[in-house]
C-alpha positions as CSV (number, residue, x, y, z in Angstrom):
1,M,-26.9,42.5,7.7
2,I,-30.7,43.0,7.9
3,A,-31.1,40.7,4.9
4,H,-29.2,37.9,6.7
5,T,-30.9,38.2,10.1
6,P,-33.5,35.5,9.5
7,W,-30.8,33.1,8.4
8,L,-28.5,33.9,11.4
9,S,-31.5,33.5,13.7
10,Y,-32.3,30.1,12.3
11,A,-28.6,29.0,12.6
12,L,-28.5,30.1,16.3
13,V,-31.7,28.3,17.0
14,Q,-30.4,25.1,15.4
15,A,-27.1,25.4,17.3
16,E,-28.9,25.9,20.6
17,S,-31.2,22.9,19.9
18,Y,-28.2,20.8,19.1
19,N,-26.5,21.7,22.4
20,I,-29.6,21.0,24.4
21,W,-30.0,17.5,22.8
22,R,-26.3,16.8,23.3
23,E,-26.4,17.7,27.0
24,M,-29.5,15.7,27.5
25,L,-27.9,12.6,25.9
26,L,-24.8,13.0,28.0
27,S,-26.8,13.4,31.1
28,I,-28.8,10.2,30.3
29,F,-25.5,8.4,29.6
30,R,-24.0,9.5,32.9
31,S,-27.1,8.4,34.8
32,V,-27.1,5.0,33.2
33,K,-23.4,4.6,33.8
34,R,-23.7,5.6,37.4
35,M,-26.6,3.1,37.9
36,V,-24.7,0.3,36.3
37,N,-21.6,0.9,38.4
38,Q,-23.7,0.6,41.5
39,L,-25.4,-2.7,40.5
40,S,-24.2,-5.9,42.0
41,I,-22.5,-8.5,40.0
42,K,-25.6,-10.6,39.8
43,Y,-27.6,-7.9,38.0
44,K,-24.7,-6.9,35.8
45,L,-24.5,-10.6,34.6
46,F,-28.2,-10.5,33.8
47,M,-27.9,-7.3,31.8
48,I,-24.9,-8.6,29.8
49,L,-26.7,-11.9,29.1
50,L,-29.5,-9.9,27.5
51,L,-27.1,-7.9,25.4
52,I,-25.1,-10.8,24.1
53,S,-28.4,-12.4,23.1
54,I,-29.8,-9.5,21.2
55,I,-26.6,-8.3,19.5
56,P,-25.9,-11.6,17.6
57,L,-29.6,-11.7,16.5
58,S,-29.2,-8.2,15.0
59,L,-25.9,-8.9,13.4
60,V,-27.0,-12.1,11.8
61,S,-30.2,-10.5,10.5
62,Y,-28.3,-7.6,9.1
63,S,-25.3,-9.4,7.5
64,S,-26.5,-12.8,6.5
65,E,-28.0,-11.7,3.1
66,S,-24.9,-9.8,2.1
67,F,-22.6,-12.6,3.2
68,M,-24.5,-15.2,1.3
69,F,-24.8,-13.0,-1.8
70,R,-21.1,-12.4,-1.8
71,S,-20.2,-16.1,-1.3
72,S,-22.6,-17.1,-4.0
73,T,-21.2,-14.6,-6.5
74,E,-17.6,-15.6,-5.6
75,Y,-18.5,-19.2,-6.3
76,A,-20.3,-18.4,-9.5
77,A,-17.3,-16.2,-10.6
78,S,-15.0,-19.1,-9.9
79,V,-17.1,-21.6,-11.9
80,S,-17.6,-19.2,-14.8
81,S,-13.9,-18.2,-14.9
82,Q,-13.0,-21.9,-15.2
83,Y,-15.6,-22.3,-17.9
84,T,-14.4,-19.3,-20.0
85,R,-10.8,-20.5,-19.7
86,F,-11.9,-23.9,-20.9
87,V,-13.7,-22.6,-24.0
88,S,-10.9,-20.1,-24.6
89,R,-8.4,-23.0,-24.7
90,E,-10.7,-24.9,-27.0
91,I,-10.8,-22.1,-29.5
92,A,-7.1,-21.4,-29.2
93,S,-6.4,-25.1,-29.7
94,Y,-8.5,-25.0,-32.9
95,L,-6.6,-22.0,-34.2
96,E,-3.3,-23.7,-33.3
97,S,-4.3,-26.8,-35.2
98,L,-5.1,-24.7,-38.2
99,N,-1.7,-23.1,-38.1
100,Q,0.0,-26.4,-37.7
101,S,-1.7,-27.8,-40.7
102,F,0.0,-25.2,-42.8
103,D,3.4,-25.3,-41.2
104,N,4.8,-27.4,-44.1
105,L,3.7,-24.6,-46.5
106,F,5.4,-21.8,-44.6
107,S,8.8,-23.6,-44.6
108,N,8.4,-25.0,-48.1
109,S,11.2,-23.8,-50.4
110,D,8.9,-23.1,-53.3
111,F,6.6,-21.0,-51.1
112,Q,9.6,-19.2,-49.7
113,R,10.8,-18.5,-53.2
114,F,7.4,-17.2,-54.0
115,L,7.8,-14.6,-51.3
116,D,10.8,-13.1,-53.2
117,T,9.4,-13.4,-56.7
118,P,8.7,-9.9,-58.2
119,V,5.2,-8.9,-58.9
120,S,6.0,-8.5,-62.6
121,D,7.3,-12.1,-62.9
122,L,4.0,-13.8,-63.5
123,T,5.6,-16.9,-64.9
124,G,7.8,-17.4,-61.8
125,Q,4.8,-16.9,-59.6
126,T,2.8,-19.5,-61.5
127,N,5.5,-22.0,-61.4
128,D,5.9,-21.6,-57.6
129,I,2.2,-21.7,-57.0
130,I,1.8,-25.0,-59.0
131,K,4.5,-26.5,-56.8
132,F,3.1,-25.5,-53.3
133,R,-0.6,-25.5,-54.1
134,P,-1.0,-29.3,-53.3
135,I,0.1,-28.6,-49.8
136,I,-2.7,-26.0,-49.4
137,K,-5.2,-28.3,-51.1
138,N,-4.3,-31.2,-48.8
139,A,-4.5,-29.0,-45.6
140,L,-7.9,-27.6,-46.5
141,Q,-9.4,-31.1,-46.8
142,F,-9.0,-31.4,-43.0
143,H,-10.6,-28.0,-42.4
144,P,-13.9,-27.7,-44.4
145,D,-14.9,-24.8,-42.2
146,V,-12.1,-22.7,-43.8
147,L,-13.7,-21.1,-46.9
148,G,-10.4,-20.2,-48.4
149,V,-6.8,-19.0,-47.8
150,L,-5.5,-15.6,-48.9
151,Y,-2.0,-14.5,-49.4
152,L,-1.0,-10.8,-49.4
153,D,2.3,-9.0,-49.4
154,K,3.6,-5.5,-49.5
155,P,5.0,-5.6,-53.1
156,G,1.4,-6.3,-54.2
157,K,1.2,-10.0,-54.9
158,V,-2.2,-11.6,-54.1
159,Y,-3.0,-15.3,-54.1
160,F,-6.3,-16.9,-53.1
161,Y,-7.2,-20.6,-53.0
162,S,-10.6,-22.0,-52.2
163,N,-12.6,-25.1,-53.0
164,Q,-15.8,-23.0,-52.9
165,K,-15.1,-19.4,-53.8
166,T,-13.7,-17.4,-56.7
167,L,-11.5,-14.3,-56.3
168,D,-12.8,-11.0,-57.7
169,A,-9.7,-9.9,-59.6
170,S,-10.8,-6.2,-59.6
171,F,-11.0,-6.0,-55.8
172,S,-8.4,-3.7,-54.2
173,F,-7.2,-5.0,-50.8
174,K,-5.3,-1.9,-50.0
175,A,-8.4,0.2,-50.6
176,D,-10.4,-2.0,-48.1
177,S,-9.9,-0.6,-44.5
178,L,-10.1,-4.0,-43.0
179,Y,-7.6,-5.8,-45.2
180,N,-5.4,-2.8,-45.4
181,S,-4.8,-3.1,-41.6
182,V,-3.3,-6.5,-42.3
183,F,-0.1,-4.9,-43.7
184,D,0.7,-3.4,-40.2
185,T,0.3,-6.8,-38.4
186,T,3.3,-8.3,-36.8
187,E,1.6,-10.9,-34.6
188,P,-1.1,-13.4,-35.3
189,E,-4.5,-11.7,-35.1
190,L,-8.1,-12.7,-35.5
191,L,-10.1,-10.0,-37.3
192,P,-13.8,-9.3,-36.4
193,P,-16.3,-11.2,-38.6
194,H,-17.0,-9.6,-42.0
195,P,-18.3,-10.5,-45.4
196,M,-15.9,-11.9,-48.0
197,N,-16.3,-8.9,-50.3
198,Y,-13.3,-9.9,-52.5
199,V,-15.0,-13.0,-53.9
200,L,-17.6,-13.3,-56.6
201,Y,-21.2,-14.2,-55.9
202,S,-21.9,-15.4,-52.3
203,K,-20.5,-13.1,-49.6
204,D,-20.3,-15.4,-46.6
205,R,-19.3,-13.9,-43.2
206,V,-15.9,-15.1,-42.0
207,F,-13.3,-14.6,-39.3
208,S,-10.0,-13.7,-40.9
209,Y,-7.2,-15.3,-39.0
210,V,-4.0,-13.4,-40.0
211,W,-0.7,-15.1,-39.8
212,P,2.5,-13.0,-40.5
213,I,5.0,-15.0,-42.6
214,V,8.7,-14.7,-41.9
215,N,11.0,-14.6,-45.0
216,L,13.6,-17.2,-44.1
217,N,16.1,-15.6,-46.4
218,T,15.9,-12.0,-45.1
219,G,14.3,-12.5,-41.6
220,K,11.7,-9.9,-42.4
221,T,7.9,-10.0,-42.3
222,E,6.4,-8.6,-45.5
223,S,3.9,-11.2,-46.3
224,W,0.7,-12.4,-44.6
225,F,-1.3,-15.6,-44.8
226,I,-5.0,-15.3,-44.0
227,F,-7.3,-18.1,-43.1
228,E,-10.9,-17.3,-43.9
229,I,-12.9,-19.2,-41.2
230,N,-16.6,-19.5,-41.6
231,A,-18.1,-17.4,-38.8
232,D,-20.6,-20.1,-38.0
233,K,-17.7,-22.3,-36.9
234,L,-16.6,-20.1,-34.0
235,T,-20.1,-19.0,-33.1
236,G,-21.1,-22.6,-33.2
237,M,-18.4,-23.4,-30.6
238,L,-19.9,-20.7,-28.4
239,S,-23.5,-21.9,-28.7
240,G,-22.4,-25.5,-28.3
241,N,-20.9,-24.7,-24.9
242,R,-23.9,-22.7,-23.5
243,Q,-24.4,-23.7,-19.8
244,E,-27.8,-22.3,-19.1
245,A,-30.4,-20.1,-20.7
246,G,-29.7,-17.3,-18.2
247,G,-26.1,-16.9,-19.3
248,Q,-24.4,-15.7,-22.5
249,L,-21.0,-16.7,-23.9
250,L,-19.5,-14.3,-26.4
251,L,-16.3,-13.2,-28.1
252,Y,-15.3,-9.6,-27.4
253,H,-12.7,-7.7,-29.4
254,A,-11.5,-4.9,-27.2
255,P,-9.7,-2.8,-29.8
256,S,-12.8,-2.5,-32.0
257,G,-15.4,-3.0,-29.3
258,T,-16.9,-5.8,-31.4
259,S,-18.8,-8.6,-29.7
260,V,-19.8,-11.9,-31.3
261,D,-22.4,-14.4,-30.1
262,S,-24.6,-17.0,-31.6
263,A,-27.5,-15.0,-30.1
264,E,-28.0,-11.2,-30.3
265,A,-26.6,-9.5,-27.2
266,D,-28.5,-6.7,-25.5
267,P,-26.8,-3.4,-26.7
268,D,-27.4,-1.6,-23.4
269,V,-25.9,-4.4,-21.4
270,M,-22.9,-4.6,-23.8
271,Q,-22.3,-0.8,-23.5
272,V,-22.1,-0.9,-19.7
273,F,-20.0,-4.0,-20.0
274,R,-17.4,-2.3,-22.3
275,T,-17.2,0.7,-19.9
276,K,-16.7,-1.5,-16.8
277,L,-14.2,-3.7,-18.6
278,A,-12.0,-0.7,-19.6
279,E,-11.9,0.3,-15.9
280,M,-10.8,-3.1,-14.6
281,P,-7.1,-3.9,-13.9
282,E,-5.2,-6.4,-15.9
283,N,-5.9,-10.1,-15.2
284,S,-8.8,-9.4,-12.8
285,G,-10.8,-12.2,-14.5
286,H,-14.3,-11.2,-13.3
287,F,-16.4,-8.3,-12.1
288,L,-20.0,-7.2,-11.4
289,F,-21.9,-4.4,-13.2
290,T,-25.5,-3.0,-13.3
291,A,-27.4,-2.4,-16.5
292,D,-31.1,-1.5,-16.9
293,G,-31.7,-1.9,-13.2
294,A,-30.4,-5.5,-13.1
295,E,-27.1,-6.8,-11.7
296,Y,-24.9,-8.9,-14.0
297,Q,-21.7,-10.9,-13.4
298,A,-19.0,-11.1,-16.0
299,S,-16.1,-13.5,-16.3
300,Y,-13.6,-13.3,-19.1
301,A,-10.4,-14.9,-20.3
302,D,-7.9,-13.9,-23.0
303,L,-7.9,-15.8,-26.3
304,P,-4.1,-16.2,-26.7
305,G,-2.5,-14.6,-29.7
306,T,-5.7,-13.1,-31.1
307,G,-6.5,-9.8,-29.2
308,W,-10.0,-11.3,-28.3
309,K,-11.5,-12.1,-24.9
310,L,-14.0,-14.9,-24.2
311,V,-16.7,-13.4,-22.0
312,W,-19.4,-15.0,-19.9
313,T,-22.2,-12.7,-18.7
314,A,-25.1,-13.8,-16.5
315,P,-27.8,-12.0,-14.5
316,L,-27.7,-12.4,-10.7
317,S,-31.4,-12.7,-10.2
318,G,-31.1,-16.4,-9.4
319,I,-28.3,-15.7,-6.9
320,E,-30.3,-12.9,-5.3
321,K,-33.3,-15.3,-4.8
322,G,-31.0,-17.8,-3.2
323,A,-29.6,-15.2,-0.9
324,Q,-33.1,-14.2,0.2
325,Q,-33.9,-17.8,1.1
326,A,-30.6,-18.0,3.0
327,F,-31.6,-14.8,4.9
328,L,-34.8,-16.5,6.1
329,L,-32.8,-19.4,7.3
330,T,-30.3,-17.2,9.2
331,L,-33.3,-15.6,11.0
332,L,-34.2,-19.0,12.2
333,I,-30.6,-19.7,13.3
334,A,-30.5,-16.3,15.0
335,A,-33.6,-17.1,17.0
336,V,-32.1,-20.4,18.1
337,S,-28.9,-18.7,19.1
338,L,-30.9,-16.2,21.2
339,I,-32.4,-19.0,23.2
340,I,-29.0,-20.7,23.7
341,A,-27.5,-17.4,24.8
342,I,-30.1,-17.0,27.5
343,I,-29.5,-20.5,28.7
344,V,-25.7,-20.5,28.6
345,A,-24.4,-17.7,30.8
346,F,-20.7,-18.6,31.1
347,P,-19.4,-16.3,28.4
348,A,-21.1,-13.4,30.1
349,M,-19.7,-14.4,33.4
350,N,-16.2,-14.4,31.9
351,S,-16.7,-10.9,30.6
352,V,-17.9,-9.5,34.0
353,L,-15.2,-11.3,36.0
354,R,-12.4,-10.2,33.8
355,P,-11.2,-7.7,36.4
356,L,-10.7,-10.5,38.8
357,Y,-8.6,-12.3,36.3
358,R,-6.5,-9.2,35.9
359,L,-6.1,-9.0,39.6
360,K,-4.8,-12.5,39.7
361,Q,-2.3,-11.7,36.9
362,G,-1.2,-8.6,38.8
363,M,-0.6,-10.6,41.9
364,Q,1.4,-13.2,40.0
365,S,3.5,-10.4,38.5
366,L,4.0,-9.0,42.0
367,G,5.4,-12.4,43.1
368,R,8.0,-12.1,40.4
369,G,9.0,-8.6,41.5
370,V,7.1,-6.7,38.8
371,Y,4.6,-4.1,39.8
372,V,1.6,-4.0,37.5
373,P,-1.3,-1.8,38.6
374,I,-4.8,-2.8,37.6
375,A,-6.5,-0.2,35.4
376,M,-10.0,0.3,36.6
377,T,-12.9,2.8,36.1
378,N,-14.8,4.1,39.1
379,R,-16.6,0.9,39.9
380,Q,-18.6,0.6,43.2
381,D,-19.1,-3.1,43.3
382,E,-17.2,-5.9,45.1
383,I,-14.6,-6.3,42.3
384,G,-13.9,-2.6,42.2
385,Y,-13.2,-2.6,45.9
386,L,-10.8,-5.5,45.6
387,V,-8.9,-3.8,42.8
388,Q,-8.7,-0.5,44.5
389,S,-7.3,-2.2,47.6
390,Y,-4.7,-4.0,45.5
391,N,-3.6,-0.8,43.8
392,Q,-3.2,1.0,47.1
393,T,-1.1,-1.8,48.5
394,L,1.0,-1.8,45.4
395,S,1.6,1.9,45.7
396,K,2.8,1.5,49.3
397,L,5.2,-1.3,48.3
398,Q,6.6,0.8,45.6
399,K,7.2,3.7,48.0
400,M,9.0,1.4,50.4
401,E,11.1,0.0,47.6
402,R,12.1,3.5,46.5
403,E,13.2,4.4,50.0
404,V,15.4,1.3,50.3
405,Y,16.8,2.1,46.8
406,Q,17.6,5.7,47.7
407,A,19.4,4.4,50.8
408,K,21.6,2.1,48.7
409,L,22.3,5.0,46.3
410,R,23.5,7.2,49.2
411,E,25.8,4.3,50.3
412,K,27.3,4.0,46.9
413,E,27.8,7.7,46.7
414,R,29.8,7.6,49.9
415,E,32.0,4.8,48.5
416,V,32.6,6.6,45.2
417,L,33.7,9.7,47.0
418,Q,36.1,7.8,49.2
419,L,37.6,6.1,46.1
420,Q,37.9,9.5,44.4
421,A,39.7,10.9,47.5
422,Q,42.2,8.1,47.2
423,I,42.9,8.7,43.5
424,N,43.4,12.5,43.6
425,P,46.1,12.7,46.4
426,H,48.0,9.9,44.7
427,F,48.5,12.0,41.6
428,L,49.0,15.3,43.5
429,F,51.9,13.9,45.5
430,N,53.7,12.8,42.3
431,T,53.1,16.2,40.7
432,L,54.4,18.2,43.6
433,E,57.6,16.1,43.7
434,T,58.2,16.9,40.0
435,I,57.5,20.7,40.5
436,E,60.0,20.7,43.5
437,S,62.7,19.1,41.3
438,Y,62.3,21.8,38.6
439,A,62.2,24.5,41.2
440,L,65.5,23.4,42.7
441,R,67.0,23.7,39.2
442,N,65.6,27.2,38.9
443,N,63.5,26.3,35.8
444,G,60.8,28.9,36.3
445,D,59.1,28.4,32.9
446,A,58.7,24.6,33.5
447,V,57.5,25.2,37.0
448,G,54.9,27.8,35.8
449,D,53.7,25.5,33.0
450,M,53.3,22.6,35.4
451,V,51.6,24.7,38.0
452,Q,49.1,25.9,35.4
453,S,48.5,22.2,34.3
454,V,48.0,20.9,37.8
455,S,45.7,23.9,38.5
456,R,43.5,23.0,35.6
457,M,43.6,19.4,36.6
458,M,42.6,20.1,40.2
459,R,39.9,22.4,39.0
460,Y,38.6,19.6,36.9
461,T,38.5,17.1,39.7
462,V,36.9,19.3,42.3
463,S,34.4,21.1,39.9
464,N,30.8,20.8,41.1
465,N,29.3,18.7,38.3
466,S,28.3,15.6,40.2
467,G,31.3,13.5,39.1
468,W,30.6,13.7,35.4
469,A,32.4,15.4,32.5
470,T,32.4,15.4,28.8
471,V,35.0,13.4,26.8
472,K,36.6,16.7,25.7
473,E,37.1,17.7,29.3
474,E,38.5,14.3,30.2
475,M,41.0,14.5,27.2
476,D,42.1,18.0,28.3
477,Y,42.8,16.6,31.7
478,I,44.8,13.7,30.1
479,R,46.9,16.1,28.0
480,N,47.7,18.2,31.1
481,F,48.7,14.9,32.9
482,M,51.0,13.9,30.0
483,K,52.6,17.4,30.0
484,I,53.6,16.9,33.6
485,H,54.8,13.4,32.9
486,D,57.0,14.8,30.1
487,Y,58.5,17.4,32.4
488,R,59.0,14.8,35.1
489,H,61.0,12.5,32.9
490,G,62.5,15.1,30.5
491,R,61.2,13.5,27.3
492,E,58.0,13.0,25.4
493,V,56.3,9.7,24.9
494,R,55.0,8.8,21.5
495,T,51.2,9.1,21.9
496,S,48.3,9.0,19.4
497,F,44.8,10.2,20.2
498,E,41.9,8.9,18.0
499,I,38.9,10.8,19.3
500,D,35.6,10.6,17.4
501,P,34.1,14.1,17.0
502,A,30.7,12.7,17.7
503,A,31.9,11.6,21.2
504,L,33.4,14.9,22.4
505,D,30.2,16.1,24.0
506,V,29.2,12.8,25.5
507,R,29.3,12.8,29.3
508,I,31.3,10.1,31.2
509,M,32.5,9.6,34.7
510,K,35.5,11.8,35.7
511,L,38.8,10.0,35.5
512,T,37.4,7.1,33.4
513,I,40.4,7.0,31.1
514,Q,43.3,8.8,32.9
515,P,44.1,6.1,35.6
516,Y,44.7,3.5,32.9
517,I,47.1,5.9,31.0
518,E,48.9,6.6,34.3
519,N,49.3,2.8,35.0
520,A,50.6,2.3,31.4
521,F,53.4,4.8,32.2
522,K,53.9,3.4,35.7
523,Y,54.2,-0.3,34.8
524,G,54.7,-0.5,31.0
525,W,57.2,2.4,30.3
526,S,60.7,3.2,31.4
527,P,62.9,6.1,30.6
528,N,65.3,3.7,28.9
529,M,62.8,2.8,26.2
530,S,63.1,4.3,22.8
531,A,60.1,5.8,20.9
532,D,59.9,2.6,18.8
533,E,59.8,0.4,22.0
534,F,56.9,2.2,23.7
535,S,53.9,3.9,22.2
536,L,50.5,4.8,23.6
537,R,47.3,4.8,21.7
538,V,44.0,6.2,23.0
539,V,40.8,5.6,21.1
540,V,37.3,7.0,21.9
541,K,34.5,6.5,19.4
542,A,30.8,6.6,19.5
543,A,29.0,3.2,19.4
544,A,25.3,2.2,19.6
545,G,24.1,3.4,23.0
546,G,27.4,4.6,24.3
547,L,31.2,4.9,23.8
548,L,34.0,2.4,23.1
549,I,37.2,3.4,24.8
550,I,40.6,1.7,24.1
551,V,43.9,2.4,25.9
552,H,46.7,0.4,24.3
553,D,50.4,0.6,25.1
554,T,53.3,-1.4,23.6
555,G,55.3,-1.5,26.8
556,A,56.4,-4.2,29.2
557,G,53.0,-5.9,29.7
558,M,51.8,-7.8,32.7
559,P,52.9,-11.2,34.0
560,A,50.3,-13.9,33.5
561,D,49.6,-14.2,37.3
562,V,48.9,-10.5,37.6
563,L,46.6,-10.5,34.5
564,H,44.8,-13.4,36.2
565,K,44.2,-11.4,39.3
566,F,42.8,-8.5,37.3
567,R,40.4,-10.7,35.5
568,Q,39.2,-12.2,38.8
569,L,38.6,-8.6,40.0
570,I,36.5,-8.0,36.9
571,A,34.5,-11.2,37.3
572,A,33.8,-10.3,41.0
573,S,32.5,-6.8,40.0
574,G,35.4,-5.2,42.0
575,E,34.7,-7.2,45.2
576,T,38.0,-8.9,46.2
577,E,40.2,-9.6,49.3
578,D,43.4,-10.3,47.4
579,P,46.4,-8.8,49.2
580,Y,47.8,-7.7,45.8
581,F,45.2,-4.9,45.5
582,R,46.0,-3.6,49.0
583,R,49.5,-2.9,47.6
584,H,48.3,-1.7,44.2
585,T,45.3,0.5,45.0
586,G,45.3,2.6,41.9
587,I,43.9,0.1,39.4
588,Y,41.6,-1.3,42.1
589,N,40.1,2.1,42.9
590,A,39.7,3.0,39.2
591,Y,37.8,-0.2,38.4
592,R,35.7,-0.1,41.6
593,R,34.6,3.4,40.7
594,F,33.9,2.2,37.1
595,V,31.6,-0.6,38.4
596,L,29.8,1.6,40.9
597,M,29.1,4.4,38.5
598,Y,28.0,2.5,35.4
599,G,26.6,-0.7,36.9
600,D,25.7,-3.7,34.7
601,D,25.4,-1.5,31.5
602,A,29.1,-1.1,31.1
603,L,31.6,-3.6,29.7
604,F,35.3,-4.0,30.6
605,R,38.2,-6.1,29.1
606,I,41.9,-6.3,29.7
607,D,44.5,-8.2,27.6
608,S,48.2,-8.2,28.3
609,A,51.4,-10.3,27.7
610,P,55.0,-9.7,28.8
611,G,56.9,-7.7,26.3
612,Q,53.8,-7.1,24.1
613,G,52.1,-4.4,26.1
614,T,48.6,-4.0,27.6
615,R,45.2,-3.3,25.9
616,I,42.2,-2.2,27.9
617,E,38.8,-1.9,26.3
618,M,35.7,-0.3,27.9
619,F,32.2,0.2,26.7
620,V,30.3,2.8,28.7
621,P,26.7,3.8,28.2
622,S,26.0,7.4,27.2
623,Q,25.4,9.6,30.2
624,A,23.1,12.5,29.2
625,P,23.5,15.9,30.9
626,G,21.5,16.0,34.2
627,A,21.5,12.2,34.6
628,A,21.7,10.7,38.1
629,D,25.1,10.4,39.7
630,I,24.8,6.7,40.4
631,R,23.1,4.5,37.8
632,P,20.9,1.9,39.5
633,E,21.6,-1.7,38.7
634,Q,18.9,-3.1,36.4
635,P,17.1,-6.2,37.5
636,G,17.7,-9.3,35.4
637,Y,21.3,-8.4,34.5
638,G,24.2,-10.1,36.3
639,P,28.0,-9.9,36.1
640,E,28.0,-12.1,33.0
641,R,26.8,-9.1,30.9
642,R,29.5,-6.9,32.3
643,N,32.2,-9.4,31.6
644,R,31.3,-10.0,27.9
645,L,34.5,-8.1,26.8
646,Q,36.8,-10.2,29.0
C-alpha cells in the first residue's frame, strides 16, 4: 500500500481536477444558455446569422481538399479501369485469334489419330505429322511472333515445329518444373515468360500459351498444344498502350506473383501491391495503396482464360497537387459565402421563428379536433410566452373534454344496466316455471339439478366483475342454460361446441353469446323436430385483435321481412323505433348491449332463410383484465366499420 500511495495520490488529484473543469464548463454552459434565453428575437437572429456564416466557412475549409481528392481519384479509377479493360480485351483477342488459326488442326482427323498413336509407333507418328504439318506451317505464316508450337502428351510423345528454332532431343519436359505443370492443366493458361531451354542455340524468352486438346474419340484431355509467343510481342502491346509517363501498365500473374512490363517495376511497390491485391474482394476493380511514403492507385482487369490480370498503377502526386489547388479555390468560395450569409438573413429568421410555425400547425390540428402540445424549452422571449399560453389553453380544453366524456360514459353505464336488468328476469321467469313443473311431478333430482344450475347462472350474472367474464365462464353459463332447456322439454338438442383453447381466458361482455342461443331455441326449434332437423353449432376462435364468434342453427329460420328489420337495427347501431322490437325485446336488448359495450371496434352479421336456419357472426375485440367497463367510441370510425360483416 505504501508503494502505491504516490500513484493513488496522483490519480485522486487528476480525478479532482477533472471534476473541477467539468463543473466549470457546465456552469459556463448554463450561464450562456440562460443569457440566450433572455435575449430578444432581434439579438437571437443576429447571433444565428454569425453562426451560419462561420460554420460553412469552417466546413468548406476542412472538407474541400478531401472531397476533391476523392472525386479525382474516383474519376481516375474509372478512366484507368476502362483503359485496363480495353487492353485486356486487346490481348485476349490476340490469344483468341491465335487459337482460331489452329482450330482446323485440332479437329483434323490425322491430328486426332496422332493423339492415339502409341509412342513406340514412330512410323505411324511420322505419317500423321506429314499430313497435318502443312496446317501448322500455314497458320504460323500469319503469326510471325510465335517462335514455335510444341505438342506434349501423357504417353510421352513430343512434337515441335518452328521456322526458326530446332528442338533439343535430349531435353526432358517432365523433368522441367515449368513444362511438367502443363500435364495438370485442364483449362487454357498463359505461363509466365521464360527462356526456351528445350531448343538449341538461341534461348529466346517466350510466353507459353497452353491449350488442352480434347480427344474426340475418348472425350478425354491427355494432350496439350503450346504456342511459344515471343515475350516482346505481349510486352510491346503493354508499352504501345502507355498513357503517360507517370503510370505503368503490366501483366500480373497472381498464382506465381510474377509481374511483366516493358519497363522494370519498382520491387517495393510491387510487394505492397501484391499484399493489397490479396486482401481485396473479388471484382473490386481498383484500390489505393501506399509504398515508400507515396500513394498509388491501382486498377486491374482479368485477362480471360489465362489466370493473369492486367494492372495499371500510377502515383497520386498529380491528383494531390490538383486537390491543393482546389482547396485554395474553396477558401475563396467560402469567403464569398460568408459575405452572402451576412447579407441574406432569411434562413436564420426561419430557424428562429420555427416555434411560431409549430404553433400555427398546432392550432390547425386543434381545428380538426386533434390536440398537439408544442414542445418547448424554458424560453423567456415573446415566442416562448405565446407557446406556453397555447399549451395551457390546450390543457384546459382537454380537461373539459374528459369531463364531458366521463358524463357520457356514466350515461351509457346506466343504459347497459337497464338492459341487463331486462335480460336476467326474462330468463329467470322461464326457469322458475320449469322447476315448478318438475316439482309438481315429485322429480327431486331434476329439481335439485336445475336449482344448482340456475344458482350458478345467477351467481355469474350478479358477480361483481364490472360486466365482463372470460369465454370459459360464458360457456359454463351456456351449458347450465342448455341443461335447464333439456329438463324443460324432456330431450337433448344436438349441439356442438368448437372453442379455441387460446380463447378460453379472453374476457368478453357477459351474455355476449347466450341470448342468441336462447333465441335459436325459441324461434328456430320445436319439440317436434328430430335430431337431424335441428342442430346447434357454437364456434369461438381467436383472431387478430379479438375473437370470432359464430352461432349457427339449422332450424326454422327467419322470414325475409324479419331479417330485414334486424339488419336495419344493425345499420342504425341499435337505434330504432320499429314496433316489432317493442314486442321482441330479447334480441333488441342483446344487440343494444353489444353496441354499447364494444362500440365501433366490434362487427356483427346475421344471415337467415326460412327452413335453412340462422347464422350469427360476431367479431369482438379482446378485452384485457382490468379494462374499462364501457369502451369509448373512437373518432374517425362510423357505423360502416361495424357493419362490414352484414
